[in-house]
GUDREN-897460 format. One line per 2 residues: their letters; for each residue z, y, x of N, C-alpha, C. Coordinates in Angstrom, 2 decimals, decimal comma. Layout:
<nodes>
a) Z/Y/X/Z/Y/X/Z/Y/X  ...
</nodes>
This chain:
<nodes>
mk) -33,86/-49,40/20,24/-34,35/-47,68/19,99/-33,27/-46,68/20,54  -34,54/-46,10/20,75/-34,29/-44,39/21,00/-33,42/-43,73/20,62
dh) -32,47/-43,22/21,50/-31,25/-42,13/21,05/-31,15/-41,40/20,04  -32,63/-40,54/20,07/-32,92/-39,42/18,92/-33,03/-39,99/17,67
aa) -32,95/-41,25/17,10/-33,55/-42,27/16,49/-32,03/-42,28/15,33  -31,52/-42,50/15,95/-29,71/-42,34/15,32/-29,33/-40,95/14,75
kp) -29,87/-40,28/14,72/-29,57/-38,48/14,82/-28,89/-38,48/13,01  -28,22/-38,13/12,61/-27,65/-38,17/11,07/-28,72/-37,16/10,26
vl) -28,75/-38,03/9,04/-30,03/-37,53/8,66/-29,72/-35,43/8,09  -28,03/-35,27/7,63/-27,91/-34,03/7,19/-28,13/-33,00/8,83
ss) -28,04/-33,61/10,16/-28,14/-32,62/11,11/-29,41/-32,30/10,92  -30,08/-33,45/11,21/-31,73/-33,14/11,18/-32,22/-32,53/10,29
ra) -31,92/-32,39/9,37/-32,45/-31,73/8,01/-31,88/-30,07/8,20  -30,76/-30,21/8,63/-29,85/-28,44/9,08/-30,81/-27,67/9,94
eg) -31,19/-28,41/11,39/-31,47/-27,99/12,67/-33,22/-27,62/11,87  -33,88/-28,42/11,14/-35,05/-27,67/10,64/-35,50/-27,11/10,04
fl) -33,93/-26,99/8,88/-33,68/-25,44/8,14/-33,69/-24,27/8,75  -32,37/-24,51/9,73/-32,10/-23,42/10,64/-33,54/-22,67/11,57
dg) -34,22/-23,93/12,04/-35,49/-23,50/13,06/-36,67/-22,88/12,35  -36,40/-22,81/10,90/-37,58/-22,35/9,63/-37,35/-20,70/9,50
la) -35,87/-20,26/9,92/-35,44/-19,04/9,49/-35,91/-18,40/10,56  -36,01/-17,19/10,31/-36,05/-15,74/11,23/-35,04/-15,88/11,88
pe) -34,40/-15,56/13,03/-33,28/-15,54/13,84/-32,71/-14,11/13,81  -33,80/-13,54/13,29/-32,69/-12,21/12,89/-31,89/-12,08/11,34
ll) -32,52/-13,17/10,83/-31,53/-12,98/9,66/-30,62/-14,16/9,76  -30,61/-15,26/10,67/-29,73/-15,89/10,85/-28,52/-14,98/11,77
iv) -28,58/-14,38/12,60/-27,66/-13,26/13,39/-26,92/-12,37/12,20  -27,78/-11,77/11,23/-26,88/-10,92/10,23/-25,81/-12,02/9,15
gg) -26,86/-12,77/8,74/-25,86/-14,01/8,03/-24,45/-14,76/8,52  -24,56/-14,83/10,18/-23,23/-15,19/11,14/-22,44/-14,07/10,76
av) -23,13/-12,59/10,65/-22,07/-11,37/10,85/-21,46/-11,30/9,62  -21,93/-11,31/8,58/-21,18/-11,33/7,13/-20,20/-12,49/6,60
sv) -20,65/-13,48/7,48/-19,51/-14,81/7,24/-18,62/-14,72/8,03  -19,06/-14,36/9,67/-17,63/-13,74/10,28/-16,70/-12,84/9,64
qf) -17,19/-11,61/9,33/-16,27/-10,49/8,93/-15,65/-11,22/7,94  -16,52/-11,48/6,98/-15,71/-11,60/5,49/-14,33/-12,63/5,87
ga) -15,00/-13,57/6,65/-13,81/-14,95/7,32/-12,85/-14,16/7,62  -12,98/-13,18/8,55/-11,85/-12,77/9,35/-10,98/-11,90/8,48
gl) -11,29/-11,34/7,47/-10,65/-10,50/6,16/-9,46/-11,41/5,73  -10,38/-12,66/5,46/-9,24/-13,77/5,00/-7,85/-14,28/5,81
at) -8,69/-14,11/7,40/-7,77/-14,81/8,33/-6,49/-13,84/8,42  -7,02/-12,60/8,26/-6,04/-11,29/8,32/-4,94/-11,75/7,50
al) -5,47/-11,68/5,95/-4,24/-11,96/5,38/-3,32/-13,36/5,41  -3,85/-14,13/5,99/-2,97/-15,49/6,32/-2,41/-15,29/7,56
lr) -2,48/-14,36/8,74/-1,95/-14,40/10,03/-0,80/-13,13/9,71  -1,01/-12,29/8,61/0,08/-11,47/8,45/1,23/-12,28/7,96
ey) 0,90/-13,60/7,27/2,23/-14,59/7,22/2,53/-15,47/7,78  1,67/-15,83/8,56/2,07/-16,99/9,57/1,70/-16,75/10,90
gp) 0,90/-15,44/11,46/1,30/-15,37/12,54/-0,32/-15,44/13,14  -0,73/-14,84/14,63/-1,85/-15,04/14,49/-2,11/-16,74/15,22
lp) -1,39/-17,07/16,13/-1,42/-18,41/16,73/-2,19/-19,41/16,06  -1,17/-19,55/15,00/-1,27/-20,89/14,18/-2,46/-20,72/13,52
vv) -2,89/-19,40/12,96/-4,04/-19,27/12,39/-5,19/-19,57/13,11  -5,32/-19,15/14,68/-6,35/-18,70/15,29/-6,44/-20,96/15,61
am) -5,42/-21,67/15,70/-5,57/-22,82/16,23/-5,80/-23,53/14,78  -5,93/-23,29/13,71/-6,51/-23,82/12,35/-8,14/-23,82/12,43
ri) -8,09/-22,35/12,78/-9,50/-22,22/12,39/-10,44/-22,58/13,27  -9,95/-23,22/14,86/-10,99/-23,47/15,84/-10,77/-25,20/15,53
vf) -9,37/-25,45/15,14/-9,45/-27,37/15,18/-10,22/-27,57/13,94  -9,93/-27,09/12,63/-11,10/-27,22/11,52/-12,50/-26,87/11,87
gm) -12,65/-26,05/12,35/-14,16/-25,71/12,93/-14,78/-26,87/13,39  -13,91/-27,33/14,93/-14,35/-27,99/15,37/-14,78/-29,45/14,46
il) -13,74/-29,55/13,48/-13,84/-30,79/12,80/-15,25/-31,04/12,07  -15,63/-29,40/10,85/-16,59/-29,38/10,61/-17,87/-29,92/11,32
li) -17,94/-29,35/12,67/-19,14/-29,39/13,33/-19,29/-30,90/13,99  -18,37/-31,57/14,04/-18,63/-32,92/14,62/-19,20/-33,68/13,31
lv) -18,41/-33,47/12,19/-19,02/-34,05/10,97/-20,54/-34,12/10,65  -20,96/-32,75/11,23/-22,54/-32,84/11,37/-23,16/-32,91/12,10
rp) -22,81/-32,40/13,50/-23,33/-33,16/14,58/-22,50/-33,68/15,41  -22,39/-34,29/15,62/-21,25/-35,17/16,09/-21,88/-35,25/17,85
pr) -21,26/-34,38/18,87/-21,38/-34,55/20,01/-21,84/-35,85/21,01  -23,54/-35,86/21,74/-23,44/-36,94/22,57/-23,77/-36,45/23,77
lr) -23,42/-37,35/24,89/-23,34/-37,20/26,40/-24,52/-37,33/27,11  -24,63/-38,65/26,45/-26,07/-39,33/27,09/-27,01/-38,43/27,88
ga) -27,42/-38,40/29,02/-28,99/-37,67/29,31/-28,25/-36,20/29,76  -26,96/-35,90/29,38/-26,96/-34,44/29,78/-26,39/-34,37/31,04
sl) -27,05/-33,26/31,45/-26,41/-32,62/32,93/-25,76/-32,18/33,27  -25,36/-31,82/34,69/-23,93/-31,38/34,99/-23,85/-29,98/34,14
da) -25,15/-29,27/34,68/-24,94/-27,87/34,39/-25,21/-27,82/32,40  -25,56/-28,43/32,02/-25,49/-28,57/30,44/-23,82/-28,89/29,93
ll) -23,47/-29,53/30,36/-21,83/-30,37/30,49/-21,04/-28,92/30,76  -21,42/-27,91/31,86/-20,69/-26,83/32,32/-21,23/-25,52/31,32
sc) -21,89/-25,62/31,05/-22,07/-24,53/29,95/-21,07/-24,47/28,62  -21,35/-26,48/27,96/-20,08/-26,33/26,72/-18,74/-25,88/27,08
vg) -18,55/-26,35/28,29/-16,87/-26,19/28,80/-16,55/-24,70/28,87  -17,72/-24,19/29,41/-17,43/-22,43/29,87/-17,73/-21,81/28,48
lg) -18,49/-22,13/27,31/-18,27/-21,79/26,26/-17,14/-21,99/25,20  -16,54/-23,53/25,69/-15,26/-23,56/24,94/-14,16/-22,71/25,14
iv) -13,59/-22,63/26,85/-13,08/-21,82/27,31/-12,98/-20,12/26,63  -14,20/-19,42/26,66/-14,41/-18,34/25,89/-14,39/-18,21/24,57
lm) -14,80/-18,92/23,77/-14,34/-19,17/22,52/-12,44/-19,39/21,97  -12,21/-19,86/22,89/-10,64/-19,83/22,67/-10,18/-18,74/22,90
am) -10,82/-18,09/24,15/-9,86/-17,00/24,48/-10,16/-15,62/23,53  -11,55/-15,84/22,99/-11,78/-14,69/22,32/-11,52/-14,80/20,94
nt) -11,05/-15,56/20,64/-10,13/-16,06/18,90/-8,97/-15,84/19,30  -8,47/-16,09/20,26/-7,05/-15,85/20,48/-6,90/-14,30/20,45
af) -7,19/-13,83/21,37/-7,28/-12,05/21,57/-7,70/-11,38/20,29  -8,55/-11,98/19,39/-9,16/-11,23/18,37/-7,96/-11,25/17,17
yv) -7,39/-12,37/16,99/-6,62/-12,38/15,79/-5,05/-11,73/16,33  -4,76/-11,77/17,71/-3,67/-11,21/18,04/-3,94/-9,76/17,59
al) -5,11/-9,26/18,23/-5,57/-7,54/17,71/-5,48/-7,61/16,42  -5,97/-8,40/15,13/-6,08/-8,28/13,63/-4,53/-8,20/13,26
sr) -3,52/-8,43/14,14/-2,46/-8,59/13,35/-1,72/-7,10/13,70  -2,30/-6,36/14,44/-1,61/-5,10/14,82/-2,88/-4,04/14,15
ip) -3,93/-4,10/14,30/-5,07/-2,97/14,10/-5,70/-3,15/13,29  -6,61/-2,51/12,09/-7,61/-2,59/11,06/-8,69/-3,75/11,48
lg) -9,22/-4,26/10,57/-10,10/-5,18/11,01/-11,57/-4,26/11,37  -11,82/-3,42/10,58/-12,78/-2,34/11,32/-12,80/-2,00/12,86
va) -11,72/-1,45/12,66/-11,26/-0,55/14,29/-11,44/-2,01/15,23  -10,75/-2,79/14,56/-10,82/-3,74/15,69/-12,54/-3,80/16,27
vt) -13,02/-4,56/15,33/-14,70/-5,15/15,62/-15,21/-3,79/16,36  -15,13/-2,97/16,07/-16,00/-1,71/16,84/-15,40/-1,66/18,29
ie) -13,84/-1,41/18,90/-13,63/-1,53/19,45/-14,20/-2,65/20,56  -14,24/-4,29/19,61/-14,79/-4,72/20,43/-15,73/-4,79/20,95
fw) -16,66/-4,41/20,38/-18,25/-4,14/20,45/-18,75/-3,55/21,97  -17,87/-3,18/22,51/-18,03/-2,34/23,98/-18,41/-4,03/24,44
gp) -18,58/-5,20/24,32/-18,90/-6,46/25,21/-20,18/-6,62/24,76  -20,98/-6,57/23,63/-22,32/-6,51/23,52/-23,26/-5,50/23,64
lt) -22,58/-4,38/23,46/-22,56/-3,02/24,09/-23,57/-3,43/25,52  -22,45/-3,47/26,39/-22,48/-4,00/27,55/-23,81/-4,98/27,63
va) -23,88/-5,86/27,28/-25,06/-6,97/27,64/-26,67/-6,01/27,13  -26,28/-5,69/26,35/-27,68/-4,90/25,54/-28,16/-3,63/26,72
vl) -26,97/-3,00/27,45/-27,67/-1,88/28,37/-28,06/-2,57/29,67  -27,17/-3,69/29,77/-27,52/-4,35/31,44/-28,81/-5,12/30,86
gs) -29,32/-5,03/29,66/-31,08/-5,95/29,59/-31,84/-4,64/29,46  -31,63/-3,48/29,94/-32,75/-2,61/29,49/-32,62/-1,64/30,89
rr) -33,76/-0,82/31,44/-33,79/-0,14/32,55/-33,98/1,46/31,68  -33,58/1,85/30,86/-33,96/3,25/30,33/-32,57/3,61/31,14
ll) -32,82/5,09/31,29/-32,19/6,26/31,60/-31,55/6,85/30,44  -32,00/6,38/29,07/-31,31/6,87/27,61/-30,21/6,16/27,77
dl) -30,34/4,99/27,92/-28,86/3,87/27,97/-27,70/4,68/28,21  -27,91/5,58/29,62/-26,57/6,30/29,73/-25,66/7,32/28,33
aw) -26,77/7,43/27,48/-26,25/8,33/26,39/-25,92/7,88/25,42  -26,39/6,44/25,11/-25,93/5,25/24,33/-24,81/5,12/24,57
va) -24,72/4,76/25,83/-22,85/4,21/26,36/-22,25/5,33/26,29  -22,02/6,71/26,38/-21,82/7,93/25,75/-21,40/8,03/24,80
la) -22,27/7,66/24,08/-22,18/7,80/22,48/-20,69/6,81/21,89  -21,20/5,60/22,40/-20,28/4,21/22,19/-18,73/4,90/22,49
ai) -18,78/5,71/24,15/-17,40/5,73/24,72/-16,65/6,75/23,75  -17,61/8,00/23,21/-17,01/8,35/22,25/-16,28/7,89/21,12
gi) -16,85/7,10/20,51/-16,59/6,76/19,22/-15,43/5,67/19,51  -15,36/4,85/20,70/-14,05/3,42/20,84/-13,10/4,78/21,18
yv) -13,19/5,82/21,91/-11,93/6,52/22,35/-11,33/7,28/21,07  -12,16/7,53/19,96/-11,76/8,01/18,65/-10,93/7,04/18,20
la) -11,24/5,91/17,95/-10,17/4,74/17,34/-9,25/4,41/18,03  -9,62/3,66/19,24/-7,74/3,94/19,97/-7,36/4,64/20,72
gg) -8,00/5,67/20,72/-7,13/6,79/21,60/-5,66/7,43/20,96  -5,65/7,13/19,81/-4,85/7,68/19,12/-3,82/6,61/18,60
ri) -4,00/5,58/19,06/-3,21/4,24/18,92/-2,65/3,79/20,32  -3,21/4,43/21,38/-2,36/3,58/22,67/-0,84/3,79/23,14
ns) -0,31/4,70/22,55/1,27/5,16/22,55/2,16/4,50/21,31  1,11/3,62/20,45/1,63/3,35/19,06/2,49/1,73/19,03
dd) 2,94/1,54/18,03/2,61/-0,07/18,20/1,62/-1,17/18,35  0,52/-0,28/18,11/-0,60/-1,27/18,14/-1,12/-1,27/19,25
ga) -0,94/-0,41/20,51/-1,14/-0,53/22,06/-1,58/-1,88/22,49  -0,73/-3,24/22,11/-1,18/-4,66/22,14/-2,24/-5,02/21,85
gi) -2,24/-4,60/20,31/-3,53/-4,85/19,84/-4,76/-4,28/20,27  -4,69/-2,79/20,79/-6,14/-2,57/21,78/-6,24/-2,74/22,82
va) -5,46/-3,23/23,46/-5,33/-4,64/24,87/-5,95/-5,61/24,69  -5,54/-6,24/23,36/-5,97/-7,61/22,83/-7,37/-7,31/22,52
if) -7,73/-6,18/21,96/-9,27/-6,37/21,18/-10,22/-6,00/22,57  -9,91/-5,22/23,44/-10,84/-4,77/24,84/-11,12/-6,31/25,45
ia) -10,00/-7,22/25,51/-9,97/-8,70/25,90/-11,68/-9,36/25,21  -10,94/-9,51/23,75/-11,78/-10,10/22,98/-13,48/-9,57/23,38
gg) -13,67/-8,07/23,05/-15,11/-7,82/23,78/-15,22/-8,25/25,00  -14,87/-8,41/26,16/-15,26/-8,79/27,55/-15,56/-10,45/27,14
cw) -14,43/-11,12/26,59/-14,93/-12,61/26,11/-16,44/-13,21/25,08  -16,26/-11,47/24,26/-17,74/-11,23/23,45/-19,27/-11,46/24,23
al) -18,94/-10,84/25,08/-20,24/-10,59/26,26/-20,49/-11,73/26,67  -19,32/-12,17/27,36/-19,61/-13,88/27,82/-20,12/-14,89/26,78
yi) -19,69/-14,91/25,64/-20,15/-15,68/24,55/-21,68/-15,46/24,60  -22,13/-14,22/24,53/-23,56/-14,34/23,88/-24,35/-15,03/25,20
li) -23,80/-14,28/26,62/-24,68/-14,89/27,90/-24,41/-16,22/28,17  -23,16/-17,28/27,86/-22,93/-18,50/28,28/-23,28/-18,82/27,00
gg) -23,46/-18,68/25,67/-24,04/-19,70/24,68/-25,65/-19,32/24,40  -26,33/-18,32/24,83/-27,61/-18,26/25,13/-27,82/-19,47/26,02
rm) -27,63/-19,61/27,21/-27,72/-20,74/28,34/-27,15/-22,12/27,53  -26,34/-22,20/27,09/-26,00/-23,87/26,34/-26,99/-23,93/25,10
ar) -27,58/-23,14/24,52/-28,48/-23,36/23,53/-29,87/-23,74/23,95  -30,16/-23,18/24,96/-31,35/-24,00/25,38/-31,01/-25,26/26,30
hw) -29,90/-25,45/26,64/-29,78/-27,41/27,59/-29,43/-28,03/26,00  -28,89/-27,56/24,98/-28,67/-28,43/23,73/-29,44/-27,76/22,57
pd) -30,82/-27,82/22,24/-31,41/-27,21/21,21/-31,22/-28,24/19,88  -30,48/-29,22/19,84/-29,75/-29,76/18,88/-28,58/-29,13/18,19
gr) -28,18/-28,08/18,75/-26,73/-27,76/18,54/-25,80/-28,53/18,69  -25,71/-29,77/19,26/-24,37/-30,73/19,16/-23,59/-29,84/20,66
gl) -24,59/-29,14/21,73/-23,40/-28,41/22,52/-22,59/-27,89/21,92  -22,54/-27,19/20,73/-21,32/-26,07/20,09/-20,37/-27,19/19,57
sl) -20,81/-28,50/19,23/-19,54/-29,34/18,51/-18,68/-29,53/20,25  -19,35/-29,83/21,36/-18,91/-30,12/22,76/-17,82/-29,17/22,70
am) -18,02/-27,66/22,94/-17,73/-26,70/22,98/-16,35/-26,78/22,05  -16,65/-26,32/21,04/-15,52/-26,40/20,17/-14,49/-27,42/20,27
iv) -14,91/-28,17/20,67/-13,92/-29,68/21,28/-13,13/-28,79/22,72  -13,56/-28,55/23,26/-12,81/-28,23/24,56/-12,34/-27,10/24,41
aa) -12,85/-25,89/22,85/-11,66/-24,91/22,88/-10,67/-25,39/22,10  -10,59/-26,35/21,61/-9,47/-26,90/20,50/-8,44/-27,53/21,33
vm) -8,66/-28,49/22,54/-8,11/-28,81/23,58/-7,28/-27,95/23,84  -7,69/-26,78/23,86/-6,90/-25,57/25,01/-6,40/-24,52/23,94
va) -6,42/-24,66/22,88/-5,44/-23,69/22,09/-4,72/-24,35/21,70  -4,62/-25,88/21,25/-3,81/-26,25/20,27/-2,40/-26,33/21,18
pi) -1,97/-27,09/22,96/-1,18/-26,27/22,91/-0,23/-25,38/23,44  -1,36/-24,20/23,57/-0,96/-22,61/23,50/-0,26/-22,28/22,26
sl) -0,91/-22,73/20,84/-0,48/-22,14/20,08/1,08/-23,28/19,27  1,30/-24,37/19,67/2,41/-24,83/19,72/3,37/-24,74/20,46
tf) 3,14/-24,26/21,74/4,47/-23,33/22,47/4,58/-22,22/22,19  3,87/-21,44/21,83/4,16/-19,88/21,43/3,91/-19,66/19,65
gd) 3,46/-20,53/19,14/3,41/-19,99/17,66/4,81/-21,25/16,91  4,74/-20,61/15,70/5,78/-21,61/14,46/4,85/-22,04/13,40
fr) 4,64/-23,58/13,78/3,68/-23,96/12,35/4,34/-24,62/11,22  5,74/-24,37/11,08/6,60/-24,93/10,34/6,38/-24,44/9,02
pl) 6,07/-22,76/8,62/5,66/-22,16/7,37/4,34/-23,73/7,12  3,60/-23,04/7,70/2,20/-23,91/7,41/2,54/-25,42/7,19
lv) 3,34/-26,24/7,56/3,58/-27,42/6,63/3,90/-27,60/5,57  4,51/-26,35/4,85/4,82/-26,45/3,61/3,83/-25,70/2,75
ap) 3,00/-25,50/2,79/2,23/-24,83/2,52/0,76/-24,86/2,01  0,13/-26,13/1,79/-1,22/-26,38/1,38/-2,04/-25,36/1,19
va) -1,59/-23,90/-0,12/-2,58/-23,05/0,23/-3,04/-22,53/1,14  -2,38/-22,61/2,10/-2,34/-21,86/3,58/-3,48/-23,19/4,62
ia) -3,11/-24,12/4,35/-4,24/-24,69/5,46/-5,36/-25,19/4,36  -5,35/-25,08/3,14/-6,93/-24,45/2,34/-7,58/-23,62/2,72
gg) -6,65/-22,20/2,84/-7,63/-21,33/3,44/-7,82/-21,28/4,70  -7,34/-22,18/5,74/-7,37/-22,11/7,29/-8,78/-23,15/7,13
li) -9,01/-23,50/6,37/-10,16/-24,67/6,02/-11,30/-23,44/5,73  -11,38/-22,91/5,02/-12,35/-21,60/4,46/-12,13/-20,94/5,81
va) -11,23/-20,35/6,52/-11,40/-19,40/7,53/-12,53/-19,82/8,75  -12,39/-21,53/8,72/-12,91/-22,48/9,85/-14,43/-22,27/9,55
lf) -14,49/-22,46/7,94/-16,01/-22,79/7,67/-17,04/-21,16/7,95  -16,10/-20,51/7,38/-16,89/-18,83/7,38/-16,79/-18,25/8,43
ss) -15,96/-18,39/9,32/-15,54/-17,76/10,94/-15,82/-18,62/12,05  -16,34/-19,97/11,77/-16,44/-20,11/13,39/-17,67/-20,96/12,69
al) -17,55/-22,31/12,12/-18,74/-23,62/11,80/-20,32/-22,69/11,35  -20,25/-22,04/10,64/-21,63/-21,36/10,14/-21,64/-20,52/10,85
py) -20,86/-19,04/11,38/-21,42/-18,04/12,10/-22,13/-18,58/13,53  -21,14/-19,72/14,05/-21,38/-20,05/15,01/-22,66/-20,60/15,42
tf) -23,16/-21,48/14,44/-24,12/-22,26/14,19/-25,31/-21,52/14,06  -24,95/-20,67/13,57/-26,62/-19,73/13,23/-26,68/-19,24/14,43
ei) -25,66/-18,54/15,22/-26,03/-17,64/16,01/-26,59/-18,48/17,44  -26,11/-19,80/17,33/-26,40/-20,71/18,82/-27,84/-20,49/18,29
aa) -28,11/-21,26/17,47/-29,67/-21,62/16,76/-30,63/-20,24/17,44  -30,00/-19,02/16,93/-31,04/-17,71/17,09/-30,65/-17,29/18,14
lr) -29,77/-17,78/19,37/-29,76/-17,41/20,71/-31,13/-18,23/21,52  -31,19/-19,59/20,82/-32,62/-20,00/21,46/-33,89/-19,02/21,98
rl) -34,20/-18,46/20,77/-35,08/-17,91/20,34/-35,17/-16,27/20,79  -34,16/-15,38/21,01/-33,74/-13,85/21,54/-33,09/-14,19/22,46
ap) -33,90/-13,04/23,71/-33,38/-12,50/24,36/-31,91/-12,19/24,28  -30,71/-12,24/25,43/-29,36/-11,42/24,87/-29,19/-10,06/24,45
st) -30,54/-9,55/25,03/-30,27/-8,11/24,86/-30,81/-7,78/23,51  -31,50/-8,34/23,03/-31,84/-8,31/21,40/-31,00/-8,40/20,33
fg) -29,93/-9,47/20,72/-28,78/-9,84/20,12/-27,84/-8,91/19,99  -28,07/-7,63/20,79/-27,38/-6,43/20,69/-27,84/-5,85/19,47
vl) -28,71/-5,54/19,37/-29,22/-4,57/18,13/-28,88/-5,10/17,12  -28,83/-6,19/16,87/-28,39/-7,05/15,44/-27,19/-7,33/15,32
ms) -26,41/-7,32/16,38/-25,01/-7,16/16,33/-24,78/-5,51/15,88  -25,39/-4,91/16,06/-24,79/-3,78/15,65/-24,47/-3,11/14,22
le) -24,70/-3,77/13,38/-24,13/-3,98/12,20/-22,47/-4,65/11,86  -22,45/-5,32/12,97/-21,11/-5,68/12,76/-19,65/-5,07/12,16
pa) -19,82/-3,81/13,12/-18,95/-2,58/13,05/-18,42/-2,17/11,59  -19,61/-2,30/10,89/-20,34/-1,75/9,63/-19,75/-2,53/8,67
ia) -20,30/-3,94/8,62/-19,98/-5,10/8,00/-18,36/-5,56/7,88  -17,61/-5,25/9,03/-16,25/-5,03/9,46/-15,36/-4,15/8,76
tl) -15,91/-3,15/8,96/-14,95/-2,12/8,27/-14,94/-2,69/6,34  -16,51/-2,62/5,77/-16,71/-3,34/4,56/-15,82/-4,26/4,05
ag) -15,49/-5,36/4,73/-15,16/-6,63/4,83/-13,23/-6,10/4,87  -12,93/-5,07/5,36/-11,93/-5,01/5,32/-11,25/-3,94/4,26
fl) -12,11/-3,39/4,05/-12,19/-2,90/2,56/-11,90/-3,60/1,14  -12,82/-4,59/1,24/-12,95/-5,25/-0,05/-12,15/-6,49/0,11
vl) -11,72/-7,23/1,21/-10,55/-8,25/1,09/-9,51/-7,64/1,31  -9,54/-6,51/2,35/-7,80/-5,77/2,76/-7,38/-4,99/1,92
gq) -8,34/-4,42/1,37/-7,82/-2,52/0,74/-7,76/-1,50/2,17  -7,90/-2,23/3,24/-7,93/-1,18/4,20/-9,04/-0,17/4,30
tl) -8,45/1,31/4,25/-9,39/2,06/4,47/-8,98/3,08/5,62  -10,41/3,80/6,34/-10,37/4,30/7,30/-10,49/5,92/6,91
hp) -10,05/6,49/7,95/-10,64/8,45/7,61/-11,69/8,28/8,13  -12,35/9,41/7,37/-13,67/9,95/7,67/-14,24/10,03/9,64
ld) -13,03/10,42/10,13/-13,08/10,36/11,31/-13,63/8,84/11,97  -12,83/8,54/11,65/-12,66/7,08/12,76/-14,35/6,38/11,63
la) -14,50/6,60/10,49/-15,87/5,92/10,00/-17,20/6,50/10,54  -17,02/8,14/11,12/-17,88/8,46/12,20/-17,84/7,39/13,33
av) -16,78/7,54/13,90/-16,38/6,69/15,39/-17,12/5,33/14,96  -16,97/4,55/13,57/-17,80/3,47/13,75/-19,34/3,82/14,03
ac) -20,03/4,69/13,01/-21,30/4,68/13,00/-21,84/5,27/14,63  -21,13/6,04/15,39/-21,37/5,92/17,02/-21,65/5,07/17,29
va) -20,61/4,13/17,58/-20,60/2,93/18,18/-21,96/1,78/17,66  -22,20/2,09/16,39/-23,08/1,21/16,01/-24,80/1,78/16,29
va) -24,87/3,36/16,18/-25,86/3,19/16,63/-25,79/3,36/18,24  -24,91/3,38/18,92/-25,36/3,56/20,15/-25,73/2,00/20,58
sa) -25,46/1,18/20,04/-25,55/-0,43/20,11/-27,20/-0,66/19,76  -27,48/-0,21/18,84/-28,56/-0,48/18,29/-29,80/0,53/19,23
ga) -29,47/1,84/19,82/-30,14/2,19/20,73/-30,73/2,04/22,19  -29,53/1,16/22,22/-29,70/0,37/24,17/-29,89/-0,89/23,80
sl) -30,53/-0,95/22,55/-31,07/-2,50/22,20/-32,58/-2,27/22,07  -33,08/-1,24/21,52/-34,12/-1,49/20,92/-35,58/-1,61/21,65
sa) -35,25/-1,39/23,21/-36,44/-1,64/23,92/-36,57/-3,27/24,48  -35,58/-4,50/23,93/-35,68/-5,55/24,51/-36,83/-6,23/23,85
rr) -37,13/-6,74/24,70/-38,38/-7,55/23,84/-37,83/-9,27/23,55  -38,37/-10,00/22,61/-38,36/-10,73/21,77/-39,11/-11,79/22,72
lr) -38,32/-12,90/22,79/-38,61/-14,27/23,90/-39,40/-15,02/23,17  -41,17/-15,31/23,44/-41,81/-16,10/23,03/-41,52/-17,56/23,41
va) -41,26/-18,75/22,27/-41,08/-19,88/22,41/-42,15/-20,60/22,23  -42,28/-20,72/23,39/-44,01/-22,01/23,34/-43,77/-23,25/22,59
ag) -44,44/-23,94/22,17/-44,38/-25,07/21,45/-43,89/-26,31/22,32  -42,90/-26,92/21,82/-42,09/-27,81/22,65/-41,41/-27,44/24,19
el) -40,89/-26,27/23,80/-40,17/-25,94/24,71/-38,80/-26,22/24,33  -38,60/-26,08/23,22/-37,23/-26,00/23,11/-36,76/-27,73/23,20
es) -37,94/-28,75/22,77/-37,07/-30,07/22,98/-37,36/-30,35/24,29  -37,90/-29,63/24,99/-38,09/-30,02/27,09/-36,64/-29,56/27,47
a) -36,11/-28,65/27,00/-35,00/-27,41/27,64/-33,88/-28,34/28,22
</nodes>
């Protein structure tokens, strides 16, 4: 019997459903999911610390993905496996740095500063001189948000979110490569296994899990965070990256700062000053402008199956 005949029915239906949706819709849906998940995660990490919460997010997210798309290694090339390992390392580093930042700075500010990573990918994908203006506009917005905090208790959060931004850029590049190696989405499950194996010892060494052991409500919250911040958005984004150029991804992700600011307000009651809101708008406009010249990748029939 051929290997693909053993594919779970749920996985097959999910893949067909996602392939039938416009990649732009998947990216926007993933952005809404991840930012409102981050709002809930912020409420948890205030009580239990960033490392236990990020460990729950990654480990629970791994379990959810394995249940839907159990990884299969048969026939995988070395390059395909290495792309999963690389993505797993990036996911672990990106999520850890992001949650450390969220424990110190507002959600909308964090995501806006973090956006330097996707913006860089968008600019590198274009050859227009106008992109220098977009970079300058984004730099102004990031400076407004970060400049007033580098000498305060939020300094560690600013450093952490810049690291997360670099990881975000790598996620776009490596994730697109991995998606083409694993068109059925199973590579993401393998990448999450790598991320979980790496984050568990770090969180156990430097974090305190004891309060979580007597808080079933918090553990349930961790499952919800894993669903909305990992399982759903990563599945949506990897499915979209198969059909989008990395630079096109940037223009769609330009909504993230605004969505994060809205999630911070609705979920956490975080408000920003008018100047901060203007800075968020600067970064979003800069990312969109730098990405507009990117062209959609056309996928020929059968290309995904042969990747």
